[in-house]
C-alpha positions as CSV (number, residue, x, y, z in Angstrom):
1,M,-14.6,-17.2,34.6
2,S,-13.3,-15.7,31.4
3,D,-15.3,-13.6,28.9
4,P,-16.2,-15.8,25.8
5,D,-15.8,-12.7,23.7
6,S,-12.3,-11.9,25.0
7,T,-9.2,-12.4,22.9
8,A,-7.7,-15.3,24.8
9,G,-4.0,-15.9,24.1
10,S,-3.4,-12.5,22.6
11,G,-1.7,-11.1,25.7
12,R,-4.3,-8.4,25.8
13,N,-7.3,-8.1,28.1
14,E,-9.8,-6.9,25.6
15,T,-13.1,-8.1,24.2
16,R,-13.6,-9.1,20.6
17,E,-15.2,-5.7,19.9
18,E,-12.3,-3.9,21.5
19,Q,-9.9,-5.9,19.4
20,L,-11.8,-5.1,16.2
21,D,-11.9,-1.4,17.2
22,R,-8.1,-1.5,17.8
23,N,-7.5,-3.3,14.5
24,W,-9.6,-0.8,12.6
25,M,-7.7,2.1,14.1
26,E,-4.4,0.5,13.2
27,L,-5.5,-0.2,9.6
28,I,-6.7,3.4,9.2
29,Q,-3.3,4.7,10.5
30,E,-1.5,2.5,8.0
31,L,-3.6,3.8,5.2
32,R,-2.8,7.3,6.2
33,V,0.9,6.6,5.8
34,L,0.2,5.0,2.4
35,Q,-1.9,7.9,1.4
36,T,0.9,10.4,2.1
37,G,3.3,8.5,-0.1
38,V,0.9,8.2,-2.9
39,Q,0.0,11.9,-2.8
40,I,3.7,12.8,-3.0
41,L,4.3,10.5,-6.0
42,A,1.1,11.5,-7.7
43,G,1.8,15.2,-7.2
44,F,5.3,14.7,-8.7
45,L,3.8,12.9,-11.7
46,L,1.1,15.4,-12.3
47,T,3.6,18.3,-12.5
48,L,5.7,16.6,-15.2
49,P,3.6,17.5,-18.3
50,F,4.2,21.2,-17.4
51,Q,8.0,20.8,-17.6
52,Q,9.8,21.7,-20.8
53,R,11.6,18.4,-20.9
54,F,8.3,16.5,-21.0
55,E,8.0,17.3,-24.7
56,T,11.1,15.1,-25.3
57,L,9.7,11.9,-23.9
58,D,9.7,9.0,-26.4
59,D,6.7,6.7,-26.7
60,Y,7.9,4.2,-24.1
61,Q,8.5,7.0,-21.6
62,E,5.1,8.5,-22.3
63,T,3.4,5.1,-21.8
64,L,5.3,4.5,-18.6
65,Y,4.3,8.0,-17.4
66,L,0.6,7.3,-18.2
67,V,0.7,3.9,-16.5
68,N,2.2,5.5,-13.4
69,V,-0.6,8.2,-13.4
70,A,-3.2,5.5,-13.7
71,L,-1.5,3.5,-10.9
72,A,-1.5,6.6,-8.7
73,A,-5.2,7.1,-9.3
74,L,-6.1,3.5,-8.7
75,T,-4.0,3.2,-5.6
76,T,-5.6,6.4,-4.2
77,A,-9.0,4.8,-4.9
78,F,-8.0,1.6,-2.9
79,I,-6.7,3.7,-0.1
80,L,-10.1,5.6,0.1
81,L,-12.2,2.4,-0.2
82,P,-12.1,1.4,3.4
83,V,-13.4,4.8,4.4
84,S,-16.3,4.4,2.0
85,V,-17.0,0.8,3.2
86,H,-16.9,2.1,6.8
87,R,-19.5,4.8,5.9
88,R,-21.8,2.2,4.4
89,L,-21.4,-0.3,7.3
90,F,-21.4,2.2,10.1
91,R,-23.6,1.2,13.0
92,K,-24.6,-2.0,11.2
93,R,-22.7,-4.2,13.7
94,L,-20.4,-5.5,10.9
95,K,-17.1,-4.4,12.3
96,E,-15.5,-7.8,11.7
97,T,-16.5,-7.6,8.0
98,L,-15.2,-4.1,7.9
99,V,-11.8,-5.0,9.4
100,T,-11.4,-8.1,7.3
101,S,-12.2,-6.2,4.0
102,A,-10.1,-3.2,5.0
103,D,-7.2,-5.6,5.7
104,N,-7.4,-7.1,2.2
105,I,-7.9,-3.6,0.6
106,A,-4.8,-2.3,2.5
107,K,-2.7,-5.2,1.0
108,I,-3.9,-4.3,-2.5
109,A,-3.0,-0.6,-1.8
110,L,0.4,-1.6,-0.5
111,G,1.0,-3.5,-3.8
112,G,-0.2,-0.4,-5.7
113,V,2.3,1.8,-3.8
114,A,5.1,-0.7,-4.6
115,A,4.2,-0.8,-8.3
116,L,3.9,3.0,-8.4
117,S,7.3,3.3,-6.7
118,V,8.9,1.0,-9.2
119,G,7.3,2.6,-12.2
120,T,8.2,6.1,-11.0
121,A,11.8,5.2,-10.3
122,S,12.0,3.5,-13.7
123,L,10.7,6.6,-15.5
124,V,13.1,9.0,-13.7
125,F,16.1,6.8,-14.3
126,D,15.1,6.2,-17.9
127,V,14.7,9.9,-18.6
128,T,17.9,11.0,-16.8
129,A,20.3,8.1,-17.5
130,G,18.9,6.0,-20.3
131,R,16.7,3.0,-21.0
132,T,19.1,0.4,-19.7
133,V,19.7,2.2,-16.4
134,G,15.9,2.8,-16.1
135,L,15.2,-0.9,-16.5
136,V,17.9,-2.0,-14.2
137,A,16.8,0.5,-11.5
138,G,13.2,-0.6,-11.8
139,G,14.3,-4.3,-11.6
140,I,16.5,-3.6,-8.5
141,L,13.7,-1.7,-6.8
142,L,11.2,-4.4,-7.6
143,A,13.5,-7.0,-6.0
144,V,14.1,-4.9,-3.0
145,L,10.4,-4.1,-2.5
146,A,9.5,-7.8,-3.0
147,I,11.9,-8.7,-0.2
148,L,10.9,-5.9,2.1
149,L,7.1,-6.1,1.6
150,A,6.6,-9.8,0.9
151,Y,9.4,-11.9,2.3
152,V,10.3,-10.0,5.5
153,P,6.8,-10.0,7.0
154,V,6.4,-13.8,6.2
155,Y,9.9,-14.4,7.8
156,L,9.1,-12.5,10.9
157,H,5.7,-14.2,11.3
158,R,7.3,-17.6,11.0
159,K,10.1,-16.7,13.4
160,A,7.5,-15.5,15.9
161,E,5.5,-18.7,15.5
162,H,8.7,-20.8,16.2
163,Q,9.6,-18.8,19.2
164,G,6.1,-19.5,20.6
165,D,6.7,-23.3,20.4
């Protein structure tokens, strides 16, 4: 007789609680990767005002810079949020709520990292090669990230579903 709490059809022999624990650990690992990327970009951005060339930024570049700093701070907050939620829900037997909310938060954080990457690349290209190049570089990176972060996962999911039929 099978365990009603097991994850039937998953190919794993684990209870629902074990699956939630595994999912939580995988989410935390993904957030660690995102956190490193955000820290590198934020660190880069936070050093810019102390460079001599920063004084030469025009209004558009200063605005883009400040938007990027704000994005870095907000994205950092979203990356930290699942840890805060975990602290609040710890030992409350709400692991499913924790995993579901952390999954949604991780998606928002991933979008924040993508926006921060586009904004930072746009700023660097704008300052070094001009406005047009900055806009084109930002647009190209936006398209590439949209394909990689939105389309590819959906495509792979659909492909896996069709292979299962």
